[in-house]
C-alpha positions, 0 to 999 in steps of 0.5 A: 533800324532805330538803333542804327540811326541813333548810333550814327547820330551819336558818332556824328556828335562824338567825333567832332568833340575830339577834333582828330577825326583823321587820326581816329580813322587811321587808327581804326584801319591800323588796329591789331586783330589779336588784341581785338579778339581779346576785346571780344573775349572780355565782352564774353567773360561779362556774361560768364560772370553774370551767369556765375552771379545768377547761379549763386543767387538760387538754391538749385541753379540751372546748368552753366550753359543754359544760364549763359545763354539766358544772360546773353538773351537778357542783355538784349532784352535789357537794351531794348527796354526802359531802365533795363527791365528786360534783364529782370524779366527774362532772368526771373522767368528763366529761373522759374522755368528751371524749377525755382519758386516764384518768390525765390526767383524774384528775390534772386534777380532783385538781389543781383541788381542790388549787389551789382549797384552796391559793388559798383558804387563801392569800388568807385568810392574806394578807387577814386582817391587813388587816381588823381590823374583824372583831375576830377573837379572838387565837389563842394558840400551843399548848403544846409538849406539845400540838404534840408530841402532835398531830404524833405522832398524825398521824405514826402515822395516816399510817404506818398508812395507808401500812403497810396494803397496800390503802390504800397501793395506793389512795393511790399510785393517786390521788397518782401521776397528780396528781404526774406532772401537776403538772410538766406544768402548771407547765412551762406558765406560761399553764396554771398562771396560768390555773388559779390565776386561775380559783380566785381568780375563783370567790371574787371571783364569790361576793363580787360576789354578796354585795355585790349582795345587800347592796345589794339591801337597802340595806346596804353593806360594804367589798369586802375585808371581804365577801371575807374574810367569805365565805372564812371562811364557806366554810371553816366550811361545808366542815367542816359535815356538812350539804349545802352547809354549810347553816345553818353558812354562813348563820350565819357570813355573818351573824356576819361582816356584823354585825361589819362594821356591817351591821344584823341585818335587812339581813344576814339578808335579804342572806344568804338571797338570796345562798344562794337564788342560789348554793345553791337555784337551781343545785340543780334546774338542776344535776340537770336538766343532769346528766340531759341530760349522761348522755343525751348520754353526756357523763358 
């Protein structure tokens, strides 16, 4: 009920910003279902790519079907927990129940998160210069004093965390297994390439879903532009305090699409359809699958 209330509030704030509510509602009624089905298929491919990445991170992976089920369930847990810790907990627990040692399971999930962030940031840095259509504002370099102050603050905070015995032990307990697992994965080019490919495939699957959503309402945009807009919106959603970046991602996607020349009404309709397929539909399915996974002692 809380998520539904938040959704209503987010849509109430979001649609007036576009100032084309009537056009957006008309576009929703005129959506073409074949493309909307492709949107749902793109959302499903995200979980397949995530399972592909998880399976490559351990030496003895569980079955494909089991891993996909766990990833859908972990997606629900990630939405209803702060900072996505639910994904980490459900995935690590499922790997341990599948026979993976605790240290390897912890290292695998940590490595998945690290590679996901690295691939996301790397793709964004590589692609942004090739998309001037977004007209992003110029970022002026910070003054030397500001850079020094930020460096000092970060160093002091890091020093305090390391200096406190309890925090130091927790940091070491979390980082050491990951650091031990990294050389093992890197020594196997197939596993490392598979994990990176899985991380990139997740972004491409979301891009496919967005492209299909736009096509369902008669709009179009360059594939590269849609990919960059999604990645920027996902970054904004990651730092948003709302579950799953609710509201923040919608606003960022619509702003990006309008900069690419997509009419406001079609942009609103496409984004709402995309979020229904990638956020709202997987929630009840993930909750149900998490319950079944617990009954089968998979987590």
